[in-house]
C-alpha positions in Angstrom: 6.3 23.6 16.7 8.1 26.7 16.8 10.3 27.3 19.8 9.5 30.3 21.8 12.6 32.5 20.7 12.8 31.3 17.2 12.5 33.9 14.6 12.4 36.7 16.8 15.5 38.0 15.4 18.4 39.9 17.5 17.8 42.9 19.5 19.2 45.8 17.9 19.0 49.0 19.7 15.9 50.1 21.8 13.9 51.8 18.9 10.1 51.7 19.0 9.8 50.6 15.4 12.4 47.4 16.1 10.4 46.7 19.4 7.0 46.6 17.6 8.1 44.2 15.1 9.8 41.9 17.7 6.4 42.2 19.7 4.3 41.2 16.6 6.9 38.2 16.1 6.3 37.1 19.4 2.6 37.4 19.6 2.3 35.5 16.3 4.5 32.4 17.7 2.2 32.5 21.1 -0.9 32.8 19.1 -0.1 29.7 16.9 -2.1 26.6 18.1 0.3 23.9 19.6 0.6 21.0 17.2 -0.8 17.7 18.8 1.6 14.8 19.2 0.0 12.1 17.3 1.0 8.3 18.0 -0.1 5.2 16.5 0.7 1.5 17.4 3.0 -1.0 15.2 1.6 -4.4 15.7 2.7 -8.1 15.2 0.0 -10.4 14.4 -0.5 -14.0 13.3 -1.5 -15.0 9.8 -4.9 -16.1 11.4 -7.7 -14.7 8.7 -8.9 -12.1 11.2 -8.4 -8.3 11.5 -5.9 -6.7 13.5 -6.5 -3.1 15.1 -4.1 -0.2 15.4 -5.0 2.3 18.2 -4.1 5.8 17.3 -4.5 9.1 19.1 -3.1 12.3 20.7 -1.0 13.0 23.6 -3.4 15.7 25.1 -7.2 16.0 24.3 -7.3 18.8 21.4 -9.6 21.3 21.5 -11.3 20.4 18.4 -12.1 17.2 16.9 -9.4 15.9 14.5 -9.7 14.2 11.3 -7.5 11.3 10.9 -7.2 9.4 7.5 -5.2 6.2 6.8 -4.2 4.0 3.9 -2.1 0.6 3.6 1.1 0.5 1.5 2.7 -2.6 0.6 6.1 -3.8 2.1 7.1 -7.5 2.0 3.5 -8.3 2.5 1.1 -7.6 -0.5 -2.2 -6.3 -0.6 -4.7 -9.0 -1.6 -2.4 -11.8 -1.0 -1.5 -11.2 2.8 -4.0 -8.6 4.0 -6.7 -6.5 2.5 -5.8 -3.2 1.3 -7.7 -0.4 3.5 -8.1 3.2 3.7 -10.4 5.3 6.0 -11.0 8.2 8.0 -12.1 8.9 11.6 -12.7 12.1 13.4 -11.4 12.1 17.2 -10.7 14.2 19.7 -8.2 11.7 21.7 -8.1 8.2 20.7 -9.3 6.2 17.5 -8.9 2.8 15.8 -8.5 1.3 12.8 -9.0 -2.3 11.7 -7.0 -4.2 9.0 -8.1 -7.6 7.7 -5.2 -10.1 7.7 -5.7 -12.9 4.8 -4.9 -16.4 5.4 -2.9 -18.7 3.0 -1.5 -22.2 3.0 2.1 -21.4 2.2 5.0 -21.4 4.7 6.7 -18.0 4.7 8.8 -15.8 6.5 7.3 -12.9 8.8 6.3 -10.0 6.4 5.0 -6.5 7.0 3.1 -3.7 5.3 2.7 -0.1 6.3 -0.3 2.1 7.5 0.2 5.7 6.4 -1.8 8.2 8.9 -2.5 11.8 8.0 -3.9 14.4 10.7 -5.5 16.9 8.6 -5.7 20.7 9.6 -3.6 23.7 8.8 -0.4 22.0 10.2 -0.9 18.4 8.7 0.9 15.6 10.6 2.0 12.6 8.8 2.8 9.3 10.8 3.5 5.8 9.7 3.0 2.6 11.5 4.0 -1.1 10.6 2.0 -4.3 10.6 4.4 -7.5 10.8 2.5 -10.7 10.0 4.1 -14.0 11.5 3.3 -16.9 9.4 1.3 -20.0 11.3 1.9 -22.4 8.8 4.6 -24.8 9.8 7.2 -25.9 7.5 6.9 -29.7 6.6 9.0 -32.0 8.6 10.1 -35.3 7.2 11.7 -38.2 9.5 15.2 -39.1 8.3 17.3 -42.0 10.1 18.6 -40.5 13.4 17.2 -37.0 13.0 14.8 -34.5 11.1 15.3 -32.4 8.1 13.3 -29.5 6.9 11.8 -30.3 3.6 
């Protein structure tokens, strides 16, 4: 969003022509619709084989309905192995939600993540990126060794 005084230029003299130009620029700034502040969750989930939900929305209720599109992007988590690739869109006026299936495997691994890229469509598009972190639910195997434990 442009600051109120931005682009108005320096005041030089009091000529009618310069005053009209500054007034037109000021009216253009004031007439521009405010850009909505868009926010979305970043979440941490267990590798449980169920879906996780990301809630997204706008700071203030917008005058019009806004179309929000999203798509997943690999990070250290890989689509088809750790989560189901997803894309979609929803038209909302304040709050929406998107669901992302988390795939279960039987491999003990470090936490992994993937991204969800959002796009608020319109004359002034807004992009936003959330992150989903997947915490593994498999325990590393343990074996008993004389006087202690060791990770296999």
